[in-house]
C-alpha positions in Angstrom: 7.1 15.3 12.9 6.4 11.6 13.6 5.3 10.3 16.9 7.3 8.1 19.3 5.3 5.1 18.2 6.0 5.8 14.6 9.7 6.1 15.4 9.7 2.7 17.0 8.1 1.2 13.9 10.7 2.8 11.7 13.5 1.3 13.9 12.2 -2.2 13.1 11.6 -1.5 9.4 15.2 -2.3 8.2 14.2 -2.4 4.4 12.6 1.0 4.3 14.3 3.4 1.6 12.8 6.3 3.6 15.1 5.8 6.6 18.8 6.4 7.0 20.4 5.2 10.2 23.7 6.3 11.7 25.6 6.2 15.0 27.9 9.1 14.0 27.2 12.5 15.5 29.8 14.4 13.5 29.6 13.2 9.9 27.9 16.3 8.5 28.8 15.2 5.0 26.9 12.0 5.5 24.0 13.9 7.0 23.8 16.4 4.2 23.9 13.6 1.5 21.0 11.9 3.2 18.9 15.1 3.5 19.5 15.9 -0.2 18.5 12.3 -1.3 15.3 12.5 0.8 14.4 15.8 -0.5 14.8 14.6 -4.1 12.4 11.7 -3.5 13.4 9.8 -6.6 11.1 6.9 -5.9 8.2 9.4 -5.7 6.9 8.3 -2.3 5.5 11.8 -1.7 6.2 11.2 2.0 9.0 12.4 4.3 12.3 10.7 4.7 14.1 10.2 8.0 17.6 10.5 9.2 17.9 8.8 12.5 21.0 9.7 14.5 21.9 7.3 17.4 20.6 4.1 15.6 22.6 1.2 14.4 22.0 -0.4 11.0 20.2 -3.3 12.6 17.7 -0.9 14.2 19.1 -1.1 17.8 19.9 2.1 19.7 23.5 3.1 20.2 23.0 4.6 23.6 23.5 8.1 22.4 22.7 11.1 24.6 21.4 13.9 22.1 22.8 17.3 23.0 21.4 20.7 22.1 24.6 21.2 20.0 23.9 18.1 17.9 20.3 19.3 17.2 21.6 22.7 16.2 24.1 21.2 13.9 21.4 19.0 12.2 19.1 22.0 11.9 21.9 24.1 10.3 21.9 21.7 7.4 18.9 23.5 6.1 20.4 26.9 5.9 24.2 26.4 5.6 24.0 26.9 1.8 25.3 23.5 0.9 22.0 21.8 0.2 20.1 23.8 -2.5 17.2 24.5 -2.9 16.9 24.6 0.8 15.1 21.5 2.1 11.9 21.5 4.1 13.0 19.7 7.4 12.4 19.5 11.0 14.6 18.2 13.8 13.6 16.6 17.1 15.0 14.4 20.0 13.2 11.3 21.2 14.1 9.7 24.5 13.6 6.0 24.2 14.6 3.1 26.4 18.2 2.4 25.5 19.2 5.9 24.4 18.2 9.0 22.7 17.5 9.4 18.9 17.9 12.6 16.9 15.3 12.6 14.1 15.6 14.7 11.0 12.4 14.7 9.0 12.9 15.7 5.3 9.9 16.6 3.2 10.1 15.9 -0.6 11.1 19.0 -2.4 8.7 20.6 -4.9 11.8 22.1 -6.7 13.9 19.0 -7.5 16.7 18.3 -8.3 18.2 19.3 -4.9 22.0 19.3 -4.8 24.6 19.0 -2.0 27.8 20.9 -2.9 26.6 20.7 -6.6 26.0 17.0 -6.7 22.5 15.4 -6.9 22.0 12.6 -4.4 19.2 10.2 -4.5 17.9 7.1 -2.6 18.4 3.8 -4.5 16.6 1.3 -2.3 18.1 1.4 1.2 21.2 3.2 0.1 22.1 6.6 -1.4 24.2 7.4 -4.4 24.7 10.1 -7.0 22.1 10.6 -9.7 22.9 9.6 -13.2 21.6 11.4 -16.3 18.3 9.5 -16.4 17.7 10.3 -12.6 18.4 14.0 -13.2 16.0 14.1 -16.2 13.2 12.4 -14.0 13.8 15.0 -11.2 13.8 17.9 -13.6 10.5 16.7 -15.1 9.0 16.5 -11.6 10.0 20.2 -11.2 8.6 21.3 -14.5 5.4 19.4 -13.8 4.9 21.2 -10.4 6.0 24.6 -11.4 3.1 26.7 -12.9 3.3 30.3 -14.0 0.7 32.5 -12.5 -1.5 32.5 -15.6 -2.2 28.8 -15.4 -3.1 28.7 -11.7 -6.7 28.8 -10.7 -8.1 31.9 -9.1 -11.2 30.7 -7.2 -12.2 34.2 -6.2 -12.9 35.2 -9.8 -16.4 35.3 -11.1 -18.0 35.5 -14.6 -18.4 39.1 -14.0 -14.6 39.6 -13.9 -14.1 38.3 -17.4 -14.4 40.2 -20.6 -17.0 38.3 -22.6 -16.4 40.5 -25.6 -12.8 39.4 -25.7 -13.8 35.8 -25.2 -16.1 36.1 -28.2 -13.4 37.5 -30.3 -11.0 34.7 -29.2 -13.7 32.0 -29.8 -14.1 33.0 -33.4 -10.4 32.5 -33.9 -10.1 29.0 -32.4 -13.5 27.4 -33.0 -15.1 26.7 -36.4 -18.0 29.0 -37.3 -20.4 26.1 -37.8 -19.6 24.8 -34.4 -20.3 28.2 -32.8 -23.5 28.4 -34.8 -24.7 25.0 -33.5 -23.6 25.7 -30.0 -26.4 26.1 -27.5 -24.3 25.8 -24.3 -24.1 28.4 -21.6 -21.2 30.8 -21.4 -19.8 28.9 -18.5 -19.8 25.7 -20.5 -18.3 27.4 -23.5 -15.5 28.8 -21.3 -14.9 25.4 -19.7 -14.7 23.6 -23.0 -11.7 25.9 -23.8 -10.2 25.6 -20.4 -10.9 29.1 -19.5 -13.3 28.7 -16.7 
């Protein structure tokens, strides 16, 4: 979660597409759309987005007094089943001179596209909107690029002794030309690495 000093900076940065300001304390629909858009991270900031409740569009505070009920309602966005896959988010209250601010920090999803009630919401500059076909393709590609099956993930605890060098030798004869194998004077580790197996 950001610090009080970082929050003050965000209040004055009126052009940021990572910030949504609102004075409403009951527009759950608006809150969910903002959370969904930040989780999708279409601009690929790879940084959190912030919903600031109790802040006017010009960055000034509305004089809000943040209640526990408001914080609970904001936190419930994560688990109410309307925003899927569930976003990684945190909620906090900041007391500033001129009023309180409820801050919802939303991390970019590693499984986009994220949908709110079946619709994909994205940030388009300082506003949010529904994703079109190209946006959805970009988000799907981000998901595919980040999703790896177990067999392509590294296993740092493994050693050369855990591998079957006999099977590697059989595989190597199938994928590497015999004359290349004959001229090869590299170590087993280097041979494995050249085939992306080590």
